[in-house]
C-alpha positions as CSV (number, residue, x, y, z in Angstrom):
1,M,112.0,91.0,107.0
2,A,115.7,91.6,106.5
3,T,118.2,92.0,109.4
4,L,120.7,94.9,109.5
5,T,123.9,94.7,111.5
6,I,125.3,98.0,112.9
7,P,128.0,98.7,115.4
8,D,126.9,98.5,119.0
9,K,127.8,102.2,119.7
10,L,125.6,103.3,116.9
11,F,122.7,101.1,118.1
12,E,123.2,102.5,121.6
13,R,122.9,106.1,120.2
14,L,119.8,105.1,118.3
15,Q,118.2,103.5,121.4
16,A,119.1,106.6,123.5
17,A,117.6,109.0,120.9
18,A,114.5,106.8,120.6
19,A,114.1,106.7,124.4
20,N,114.6,110.5,124.6
21,Q,111.9,111.0,122.0
22,Q,109.7,108.2,123.4
23,R,109.5,106.5,119.9
24,P,110.5,103.2,118.5
25,V,114.0,102.8,117.2
26,D,112.8,101.5,113.8
27,V,110.6,104.7,113.3
28,L,113.6,106.9,114.2
29,L,115.8,105.0,111.8
30,S,113.2,105.2,109.0
31,E,113.0,109.0,109.5
32,A,116.8,109.3,109.4
33,I,116.9,107.4,106.1
34,E,114.1,109.6,104.8
35,L,116.3,112.6,105.6
36,V,119.1,111.3,103.5
37,D,116.9,110.4,100.5
38,P,113.3,111.4,100.8
39,R,112.4,110.2,97.3
40,I,114.0,106.8,97.5
41,D,110.6,105.0,97.2
42,S,109.3,107.3,94.5
43,K,109.3,105.8,90.9
44,N,109.6,109.3,89.4
45,P,111.7,111.4,91.8
46,V,111.1,115.1,91.4
47,P,113.5,117.6,92.9
48,L,112.0,119.6,95.7
49,D,112.0,123.4,95.5
50,R,113.7,125.4,98.3
51,D,110.6,125.9,100.3
52,A,109.4,122.3,100.1
53,E,112.9,121.1,101.1
54,M,112.9,123.5,104.1
55,Q,109.5,122.2,105.2
56,R,110.6,118.6,104.8
57,L,113.7,119.2,106.9
58,R,111.8,121.1,109.6
59,A,109.2,118.3,109.8
60,A,111.9,115.6,110.0
61,L,114.1,117.4,112.5
62,G,111.2,118.5,114.6
63,A,112.1,118.9,118.3
64,S,115.9,118.9,117.6
65,L,115.7,122.3,116.0
66,V,116.4,125.3,118.2
67,P,114.3,128.3,117.4
68,F,116.3,131.4,116.4
69,N,114.9,134.8,115.6
70,A,117.5,136.4,113.4
71,H,115.6,139.7,113.1
72,S,115.5,140.1,116.8
73,F,119.2,139.2,117.2
74,L,120.3,141.7,114.5
75,T,118.0,144.4,115.9
76,K,119.6,144.0,119.4
77,L,123.0,144.5,117.7
78,G,121.7,147.7,116.1
79,I,121.7,146.2,112.6
80,E,118.6,146.7,110.4
81,P,118.1,143.2,108.8
82,M,117.5,143.0,105.0
83,T,114.2,141.9,103.7
84,E,114.1,138.7,101.7
85,G,113.9,140.7,98.4
86,E,116.9,142.9,99.4
87,L,118.9,139.8,100.3
88,D,118.0,138.1,97.0
89,R,119.0,141.2,95.0
90,A,122.2,141.5,96.9
91,M,123.1,137.9,96.3
92,Q,122.4,138.3,92.6
93,E,124.3,141.6,92.2
94,R,127.4,140.6,94.2
95,S,130.5,140.5,92.0
96,I,132.5,137.3,91.9
97,I,135.6,138.0,94.0
98,G,137.8,135.5,92.3
99,R,138.0,132.0,90.9
100,S,137.1,129.0,93.0
101,L,139.7,127.7,95.4
102,S,140.3,124.6,93.3
103,E,141.0,126.7,90.2
104,T,143.4,128.8,92.2
105,I,145.2,125.7,93.5
106,I,145.5,124.3,90.0
107,Q,147.0,127.6,88.8
108,M,149.5,127.7,91.6
109,R,150.6,124.1,90.9
110,D,151.1,124.9,87.3
111,E,153.2,128.0,88.1
112,E,155.4,126.0,90.5
113,R,156.2,123.5,87.7
114,Y,157.8,126.2,85.5
């Protein structure tokens, strides 16, 4: 077994989180690493689709997620929420407002030179 040295403050945070969740520190740390790279142990990593990635994140974050009902929130504001299909269509049909910020900055720098 290898030994990992981490700053005391980080270890205190890990211990507090583990105590709060009533779980061992090493399990909590393993799950944190899994969040960063879930396929690290896989010989043939396969990218996860959106739904699989969402399920993986929900399972890993578990109790730290705060439930939020967007439909209820928007309805209380008097806004009729879009369906998933309407939202997907709107995102695909939206026009591109302009170039990316990095392209704009490069253009501005080029214009300043001349």
